[in-house]
N, C-alpha and C positions, 0 to 999 in steps of 0.2 A: 417511449424511447425503453429498452430492456436495460438494465443494470447487472452486468457480472460481479459480483465480489470473487479476490482471490485471498483466501486466510492462509494459516498455518504458521508454526513455530518460527524464527529466525533461521534462518537455514535450511530448511524444509523445501526450497527451490521455488518457490516464487520468481524471483526474479530473472532465472533463467528462461523458466514457462512463459513470462510475460514476453522478452525479450524474441523468442521463436514466434510465439502468438503474433507480434507486431512483425517481425518478416514476414511471415506466412499471411499475415490482411492487409501489408504495405499499399495494394492497391484496392484495395475494398474501401469506399469511402463514407460506408456503412457502419463502419469500426472504428470505434475511436479507446485508446487509451488516457484515462486520467493518470495525469500527476499527480507524485504528493507535494507539497513542503514540509520539510523536515529541518531541524536544527541542529544538524550535522552533517556533514559533508558527505554526499553519496559517492559510494565506490562508481567502478566501471561498467558494474551491471545494473543503475539504477538510472532512470531519467529523471529523475526528481527537481524540484527548488529548492535549493538550499539557502534557506534563513535564518538571522540571528534572534534572540530569544525573546528580545522586548519588540522586533518585528512580528512575531508569531502571537507573542499578549495581543498585541493590538488589534491584530485581522482576527483571534479567537474572539477578545470583547467584545468583537464590533459587526459577530455575526458572519462572518465571512465565509467559514467553512461549515459544510455538510455533517462533516463528524471531525472532529478531533479526538483523537490519544495521546497518551504518555507511555513511551513502553522504553527498558533499560537507560534512563536519562535522559533521552530523545521525546521531542513533540512532531507528531505529525497531524497534517490537517488534508482534507479535500475541499478543494474549494468550491461553492455553491454554483459560480460562475462558469467552471469549466462545464457540469452538469445542465445548468441550465438552458445554456444556447445550441445544447445537440441538435441536429434535426429529427423531424418525426423520422420512427422507425429506424432511428440507428441504435447502436449497441456499444454502451461506455463498458470498458474495462476496466474494475481499477483493484489496487490491492490496497486492502486495509486489516486492522488488526482483527481479530475476532469478536473482541468486546462492542466494533462498532456495527456490527451488523444490523444491530436496531434501528441504530439512524436512518440507516439508508430503505429499510422496511416501511417504516414508518413516513418516509419523504416521497417513493418511488412506488408506481403501481405492480410494475416487474421488476421483480429483484431475483436471480440466483444466486447461491452460495458453493463454492467448491473450496473445501478445504485440503489441501496439503498434508500430507504426514510422510515422514520418514521412521524409519528404527534411529532408535535412543541413539547404534555406537555410530553410526554412521555420521548423525547429526553431530557427534560431537568432536568426529574427525571433518566436518566441516566450516563446525564454529573456530574449531583450534585453528584451521589455514586458514580463515578469514583472519584471522588477527586482531581483533576489536578488542578484546577482553580477555582478561587473566584466567587460572584455570579456575578459581573461583567464582567468578560468574559464569562463569560457561558452566560448571555442576548446577548454579543455583539455577539456570535457563531450564538445563534437563530433567 
């Protein structure tokens, strides 16, 4: 199995890229898209599992995640079972934090990392349009 990691700052376009890739590969049973467990309700571009903080902590403490991280007051994780049950020869595409790359490289033989970037002025506009954070929080991200 190959793992393709998609990373980059919030607002760089990861979820849009993943949505387009899901459509492109929808008939290909060898390409899988891993879903994250997150402690915030996902927006319309995300296909994640929402769970409460207590449930997340329980899963994390019981080694459920191959990798987990915190970002901007939320917790994120990728389930081990989702990746370990994939058929031989498949490709799993996973959206993660840049800080979690080593977790995957230490757990899987074939890992490719794509890091999306975007100009700061465009990123600011995208974060503002999303409306999740105030201007101060956006400036801290930038």
